[in-house]
C-alpha positions in Angstrom: -42.8 9.0 9.0 -41.4 5.8 10.9 -41.2 3.9 7.5 -39.0 6.7 6.3 -36.7 6.3 9.4 -36.3 2.6 8.8 -35.6 3.3 5.4 -32.7 5.4 6.0 -31.6 3.4 8.9 -31.1 0.4 6.2 -29.6 2.6 3.7 -26.9 3.8 6.1 -26.4 0.3 7.4 -25.7 -1.0 3.9 -23.3 1.8 3.3 -21.3 1.0 6.2 -21.2 -2.8 5.3 -19.9 -2.4 2.0 -17.1 0.4 3.6 -16.2 -2.4 5.7 -16.1 -5.0 3.4 -13.9 -3.1 0.7 -11.3 -2.2 3.7 -11.5 -5.9 4.8 -10.8 -7.0 1.0 -7.8 -4.6 0.9 -6.3 -6.1 4.0 -6.7 -9.6 3.0 -5.0 -8.8 -0.5 -2.1 -7.4 1.7 -2.2 -10.7 4.0 -2.5 -12.8 1.2 1.1 -11.3 -0.4 2.8 -11.2 2.8 1.8 -15.1 3.3 2.8 -16.1 -0.1 6.2 -14.5 0.8 6.9 -13.2 -3.1 7.3 -9.6 -2.6 10.1 -6.9 -2.4 9.2 -3.8 -0.1 10.6 -0.6 -1.1 11.0 2.3 0.8 11.1 5.3 -1.7 12.0 8.0 0.8 15.5 9.8 1.1 18.4 7.7 2.2 18.5 9.9 5.3 14.7 9.0 6.2 15.1 5.2 5.5 18.3 5.2 7.6 16.6 6.7 10.7 13.9 3.9 10.6 12.4 1.7 8.0 10.1 -1.3 7.6 12.5 -4.4 8.1 13.9 -6.1 4.8 12.8 -3.1 2.7 15.3 -2.0 0.2 15.7 2.1 -0.4 15.0 3.3 -4.1 14.0 7.3 -3.7 10.9 7.5 -5.9 12.7 10.1 -8.2 15.2 7.2 -9.0 12.6 4.8 -10.2 12.7 4.8 -14.0 13.3 1.9 -16.5 16.6 1.3 -15.4 15.3 0.0 -12.0 15.6 -3.6 -12.2 13.2 -5.4 -9.6 11.9 -8.9 -10.0 8.9 -8.6 -12.2 7.8 -12.1 -10.7 7.3 -10.6 -7.2 4.7 -8.0 -5.9 6.2 -4.7 -5.1 5.0 -3.0 -2.0 5.9 0.5 -1.7 5.6 3.4 1.2 7.0 6.7 2.0 6.2 9.1 4.9 2.9 10.3 3.7 1.6 8.4 0.9 2.4 11.0 -1.9 5.5 9.7 -3.1 4.6 6.1 -3.0 1.8 6.9 -5.1 3.9 8.4 -7.6 6.3 5.3 -7.5 3.1 3.1 -7.8 2.4 4.8 -10.6 5.9 4.6 -12.5 6.4 0.9 -11.5 2.7 0.1 -12.8 3.7 1.7 -16.0 6.9 -0.2 -16.1 4.7 -3.6 -15.8 5.3 -4.3 -12.3 2.6 -6.2 -9.8 2.8 -3.0 -7.3 0.6 -2.3 -4.1 1.1 1.3 -2.6 1.3 0.8 1.4 0.9 4.6 2.1 2.4 6.2 5.0 5.2 4.6 6.9 3.7 5.4 10.3 0.7 3.6 9.5 2.2 0.6 8.3 1.8 -2.3 10.4 4.5 -4.4 9.7 7.8 -4.8 11.8 10.2 -1.8 11.7 14.1 -1.3 12.3 
């Protein structure tokens, strides 16, 4: 019985370590992009939402206006966000399909970057 408990604890501990490592890896990817200063932040919410508050130095392109006519620097990583993560996911997929290097930051309120 004791052996089973120890085995379960070991499996749970290893699982928690793996989850922690994957979150840390994603965070370090964002930190690396920010440190290299080779990115564009795109707020994909409506103009009204953007005007209320947005990430400092971001530009506003509503998600439903992102198509092959959007001209962003393909040498830079495009960071997208919206209110809850749904629209940024759509924008992420569209930009990926258009050949951009893109990262979805998700929900505005959970982004730990300076806002204005």
